[in-house]
C-alpha positions as CSV (number, residue, x, y, z in Angstrom):
1,M,151.1,29.8,72.0
2,A,153.5,32.6,71.1
3,E,156.5,33.2,73.4
4,K,156.4,36.5,75.3
5,V,158.6,39.2,73.7
6,F,161.6,40.3,75.8
7,T,161.6,43.9,76.9
8,W,163.7,45.8,79.5
9,P,163.5,49.1,81.3
10,G,164.7,51.9,79.0
11,Q,164.0,49.9,75.8
12,R,162.8,52.0,72.9
13,E,160.0,50.0,71.3
14,N,160.4,51.3,67.8
15,D,164.2,51.5,67.7
16,P,165.6,48.9,65.2
17,S,168.8,48.7,67.3
18,H,166.9,47.8,70.4
19,R,164.8,45.2,68.5
20,R,168.1,43.7,67.2
21,L,169.5,43.5,70.7
22,A,166.4,41.7,72.0
23,E,166.6,39.3,69.0
24,F,170.3,38.6,69.8
25,L,169.5,37.8,73.4
26,V,166.6,35.5,72.6
27,M,168.1,33.7,69.6
28,D,171.8,33.6,70.4
29,I,172.2,33.8,74.1
30,Q,168.9,31.9,74.6
31,H,168.0,30.7,78.1
32,S,171.6,30.2,79.2
33,P,172.5,32.0,82.5
34,E,176.2,31.0,81.9
35,W,176.3,32.7,78.5
36,T,174.6,35.7,79.9
37,K,177.0,36.0,82.8
38,D,179.9,35.6,80.3
39,L,178.5,38.6,78.4
40,L,178.4,40.6,81.6
41,N,182.0,39.7,82.3
42,Q,183.1,40.7,78.8
43,I,181.3,44.0,79.2
44,I,183.3,44.7,82.3
45,L,186.6,43.8,80.6
46,V,185.8,46.0,77.6
47,Q,184.6,49.0,79.8
48,S,187.7,48.7,82.0
49,G,190.0,48.7,79.1
50,R,191.4,45.3,79.9
51,L,190.1,44.2,76.5
52,N,190.0,46.5,73.5
53,Q,187.2,44.5,71.9
54,W,185.4,41.2,72.1
55,Q,183.5,39.2,69.5
56,R,181.0,36.4,69.7
57,M,179.7,34.5,66.7
58,G,176.3,33.0,67.4
59,N,173.6,31.1,65.5
60,C,172.0,34.2,64.0
61,F,174.2,37.1,64.9
62,C,177.8,38.4,65.3
63,L,178.4,40.6,68.3
64,D,181.3,43.1,68.3
65,L,181.7,44.6,71.8
66,L,183.8,47.8,71.8
67,P,184.1,50.6,74.4
68,E,181.9,52.8,72.3
69,G,179.2,50.3,71.8
70,A,177.9,46.9,70.8
71,K,177.5,46.2,67.1
72,I,175.1,43.3,66.2
73,T,175.2,41.9,62.7
74,D,172.6,39.6,61.3
75,L,174.4,36.4,60.0
76,V,171.3,35.1,58.3
77,D,170.0,38.1,56.3
78,E,173.0,39.5,54.4
79,N,170.8,42.5,53.3
80,S,170.2,43.5,56.9
81,R,172.4,46.3,58.1
82,S,174.3,46.1,61.4
83,E,172.7,47.7,64.4
84,T,174.7,49.4,67.2
85,V,173.7,50.3,70.8
86,T,175.8,52.0,73.5
87,I,177.7,49.8,75.9
88,A,175.4,51.1,78.7
89,E,172.3,50.2,76.7
90,F,173.8,46.7,76.0
91,D,174.7,46.2,79.7
92,Q,171.2,47.3,80.8
93,A,169.5,44.8,78.5
94,V,171.9,41.9,79.4
95,V,171.3,42.6,83.2
96,A,167.5,42.5,82.6
97,W,167.9,39.3,80.5
98,L,169.7,37.6,83.3
99,A,167.1,38.7,85.9
100,Q,164.4,37.3,83.7
101,L,166.2,34.0,83.3
102,E,166.8,33.7,87.1
103,K,163.1,34.4,87.8
104,G,162.2,31.5,85.6
């Protein structure tokens, strides 16, 4: 049986950057509330200016979190271009991911 695809309010279905964001959450953050909460904390630190940037290397992706956005680079497919979403879009997706995890 196929696993349900992660979606969130405001997600643009045919947007490659939104697809990449969903893939990042599913494959690198996985079903870890701790890692998801850490992402939310890092978003706050970057948005507040307490951190200029933050990077997370995962199994499949590299996340570069900056005040202007979240850049997600595929570490497996070197021919795949990096995708960027705004920090607000990234935050919205991470909040929805945590809510889904907590629902079980």
